[in-house]
Backbone as JSON Lines, residues from 0, in Angstrom:
{"i":0,"aa":"X","n":[-0.28,-11.98,2.65],"ca":[0.9,-11.53,3.33],"c":[0.92,-12.21,4.69]}
{"i":1,"aa":"X","n":[1.99,-12.9,5.05],"ca":[2.01,-13.74,6.26],"c":[1.71,-13.01,7.57]}
{"i":2,"aa":"X","n":[2.16,-11.77,7.73],"ca":[1.99,-11.08,9.01],"c":[0.64,-10.38,9.13]}
{"i":3,"aa":"X","n":[-0.15,-10.3,8.06],"ca":[-1.43,-9.6,8.12],"c":[-2.49,-10.49,8.74]}
{"i":4,"aa":"X","n":[-3.17,-9.97,9.76],"ca":[-4.18,-10.76,10.45],"c":[-5.59,-10.22,10.25]}
{"i":5,"aa":"X","n":[-5.7,-9.01,9.71],"ca":[-7.01,-8.38,9.61],"c":[-7.39,-7.68,10.89]}
{"i":6,"aa":"X","n":[-6.64,-7.91,11.94],"ca":[-6.91,-7.29,13.23],"c":[-5.73,-6.43,13.68]}
{"i":7,"aa":"X","n":[-4.77,-6.22,12.8],"ca":[-3.6,-5.41,13.14],"c":[-4.04,-3.99,13.46]}
{"i":8,"aa":"X","n":[-3.34,-3.36,14.37],"ca":[-3.64,-1.98,14.71],"c":[-2.7,-1.07,13.96]}
{"i":9,"aa":"X","n":[-3.15,0.13,13.73],"ca":[-2.37,1.15,13.05],"c":[-1.95,0.72,11.65]}
{"i":10,"aa":"X","n":[-2.73,-0.13,11.02],"ca":[-2.53,-0.51,9.63],"c":[-1.17,-1.14,9.36]}
{"i":11,"aa":"X","n":[-0.72,-1.96,10.29],"ca":[0.54,-2.66,10.09],"c":[0.32,-3.87,9.2]}
{"i":12,"aa":"X","n":[1.22,-4.09,8.31],"ca":[1.22,-5.27,7.43],"c":[0.0,-5.33,6.51]}
{"i":13,"aa":"X","n":[-0.53,-4.18,6.11],"ca":[-1.67,-4.19,5.18],"c":[-1.18,-3.82,3.79]}
{"i":14,"aa":"X","n":[-0.68,-4.8,3.09],"ca":[-0.09,-4.59,1.77],"c":[-0.91,-5.34,0.73]}
{"i":15,"aa":"X","n":[-0.96,-4.79,-0.46],"ca":[-1.69,-5.46,-1.55],"c":[-0.93,-5.28,-2.85]}
{"i":16,"aa":"X","n":[-0.94,-6.31,-3.65],"ca":[-0.38,-6.26,-5.0],"c":[-1.43,-6.82,-5.93]}
{"i":17,"aa":"X","n":[-1.8,-6.04,-6.92],"ca":[-2.87,-6.45,-7.83],"c":[-2.3,-6.83,-9.18]}
{"i":18,"aa":"X","n":[-2.79,-7.92,-9.73],"ca":[-2.48,-8.28,-11.11],"c":[-3.76,-8.12,-11.9]}
{"i":19,"aa":"X","n":[-3.73,-7.21,-12.87],"ca":[-4.92,-6.89,-13.64],"c":[-5.0,-7.75,-14.9]}
{"i":20,"aa":"X","n":[-6.21,-8.1,-15.27],"ca":[-6.43,-8.89,-16.48],"c":[-6.38,-8.03,-17.74]}
{"i":21,"aa":"X","n":[-6.6,-6.72,-17.59],"ca":[-6.56,-5.82,-18.74],"c":[-6.01,-4.48,-18.29]}
{"i":22,"aa":"X","n":[-5.48,-3.68,-19.21],"ca":[-4.93,-2.38,-18.84],"c":[-6.02,-1.47,-18.27]}
{"i":23,"aa":"X","n":[-5.6,-0.52,-17.45],"ca":[-6.56,0.44,-16.92],"c":[-6.16,1.83,-17.36]}
{"i":24,"aa":"X","n":[-7.11,2.73,-17.31],"ca":[-6.86,4.13,-17.67],"c":[-6.84,4.95,-16.39]}
{"i":25,"aa":"X","n":[-5.79,5.75,-16.22],"ca":[-5.72,6.63,-15.06],"c":[-6.74,7.75,-15.21]}
{"i":26,"aa":"X","n":[-7.32,8.15,-14.08],"ca":[-8.28,9.23,-14.04],"c":[-8.2,9.85,-12.65]}
{"i":27,"aa":"X","n":[-9.03,10.82,-12.3],"ca":[-8.93,11.43,-10.97],"c":[-9.1,10.44,-9.81]}
{"i":28,"aa":"X","n":[-9.7,9.29,-10.05],"ca":[-9.93,8.31,-8.99],"c":[-8.97,7.13,-9.06]}
{"i":29,"aa":"X","n":[-8.27,6.97,-10.15],"ca":[-7.29,5.89,-10.31],"c":[-5.96,6.53,-10.65]}
{"i":30,"aa":"X","n":[-5.01,6.47,-9.72],"ca":[-3.72,7.14,-9.88],"c":[-2.59,6.19,-9.52]}
{"i":31,"aa":"X","n":[-1.42,6.35,-10.14],"ca":[-0.27,5.52,-9.77],"c":[0.35,6.04,-8.47]}
{"i":32,"aa":"X","n":[1.13,5.21,-7.82],"ca":[1.9,5.64,-6.65],"c":[3.38,5.59,-7.01]}
{"i":33,"aa":"X","n":[4.19,6.32,-6.27],"ca":[5.63,6.33,-6.49],"c":[6.26,5.16,-5.75]}
{"i":34,"aa":"X","n":[7.16,4.48,-6.42],"ca":[7.9,3.38,-5.82],"c":[9.38,3.74,-5.81]}
{"i":35,"aa":"X","n":[10.12,3.1,-4.94],"ca":[11.55,3.36,-4.87],"c":[12.24,2.81,-6.12]}
{"i":36,"aa":"X","n":[13.43,3.31,-6.38],"ca":[14.21,2.85,-7.53],"c":[14.72,1.43,-7.26]}
{"i":37,"aa":"X","n":[14.93,0.69,-8.32],"ca":[15.37,-0.71,-8.19],"c":[16.68,-0.83,-7.43]}
{"i":38,"aa":"X","n":[17.56,0.17,-7.55],"ca":[18.86,0.09,-6.87],"c":[18.8,0.51,-5.4]}
{"i":39,"aa":"X","n":[17.67,1.03,-4.93],"ca":[17.53,1.39,-3.52],"c":[17.46,0.13,-2.68]}
{"i":40,"aa":"X","n":[18.18,0.12,-1.58],"ca":[18.15,-1.03,-0.68],"c":[17.81,-0.57,0.72]}
{"i":41,"aa":"X","n":[17.19,-1.44,1.48],"ca":[16.85,-1.17,2.87],"c":[17.38,-2.33,3.69]}
{"i":42,"aa":"X","n":[18.11,-2.0,4.73],"ca":[18.65,-3.03,5.61],"c":[17.6,-3.45,6.63]}
{"i":43,"aa":"X","n":[17.65,-4.7,7.04],"ca":[16.72,-5.19,8.04],"c":[16.81,-4.33,9.3]}
{"i":44,"aa":"X","n":[15.66,-3.92,9.8],"ca":[15.59,-3.09,11.0],"c":[15.69,-1.6,10.73]}
{"i":45,"aa":"X","n":[16.02,-1.22,9.5],"ca":[16.14,0.18,9.14],"c":[14.75,0.79,8.96]}
{"i":46,"aa":"X","n":[14.56,2.01,9.44],"ca":[13.27,2.69,9.28],"c":[13.17,3.27,7.88]}
{"i":47,"aa":"X","n":[11.99,3.2,7.32],"ca":[11.75,3.73,5.98],"c":[10.48,4.56,5.96]}
{"i":48,"aa":"X","n":[10.28,5.27,4.9],"ca":[9.07,6.06,4.7],"c":[8.41,5.58,3.42]}
{"i":49,"aa":"X","n":[7.13,5.3,3.5],"ca":[6.38,4.86,2.33],"c":[5.17,5.75,2.14]}
{"i":50,"aa":"X","n":[4.58,5.68,0.97],"ca":[3.36,6.44,0.71],"c":[2.24,5.51,0.31]}
{"i":51,"aa":"X","n":[1.06,5.99,0.45],"ca":[-0.11,5.19,0.1],"c":[-1.32,6.08,0.03]}
{"i":52,"aa":"X","n":[-2.46,5.51,0.17],"ca":[-3.7,6.27,0.11],"c":[-4.72,5.6,1.01]}
{"i":53,"aa":"X","n":[-5.77,6.33,1.28],"ca":[-6.82,5.8,2.12],"c":[-7.0,6.65,3.35]}
{"i":54,"aa":"X","n":[-7.85,6.18,4.24],"ca":[-8.17,6.91,5.46],"c":[-7.33,6.4,6.61]}
{"i":55,"aa":"X","n":[-6.84,7.31,7.42],"ca":[-6.11,6.92,8.63],"c":[-6.86,7.3,9.89]}
{"i":56,"aa":"X","n":[-8.05,7.87,9.73],"ca":[-8.89,8.23,10.87],"c":[-10.34,7.96,10.52]}
{"i":57,"aa":"X","n":[-11.15,7.8,11.54],"ca":[-12.57,7.6,11.31],"c":[-12.89,6.17,10.9]}
{"i":58,"aa":"X","n":[-14.06,6.0,10.31],"ca":[-14.52,4.68,9.91],"c":[-13.62,4.12,8.8]}
{"i":59,"aa":"X","n":[-13.21,2.9,8.96],"ca":[-12.37,2.23,7.97],"c":[-13.27,1.68,6.87]}
{"i":60,"aa":"X","n":[-12.96,2.03,5.63],"ca":[-13.73,1.56,4.49],"c":[-13.28,0.16,4.08]}
{"i":61,"aa":"X","n":[-14.22,-0.67,3.68],"ca":[-13.87,-2.01,3.2],"c":[-13.11,-1.94,1.88]}
{"i":62,"aa":"X","n":[-13.47,-0.99,1.02],"ca":[-12.81,-0.82,-0.27],"c":[-12.35,0.62,-0.39]}
{"i":63,"aa":"X","n":[-11.14,0.85,-0.89],"ca":[-10.64,2.2,-1.11],"c":[-10.71,2.54,-2.58]}
């Protein structure tokens, strides 16, 4: 991702997209996230709300 530097504060521009070689099975530790509908649009500069997972306080883990 072009804007990610690894040194961003407040977790800005920390996005990941994974392409898996084989299907995975959901379990208590592997869960899907909700994405917006295809017809939803966001205008440049408009504020949005997104969801994710991980820690927002304390020691930052290398892997979530």
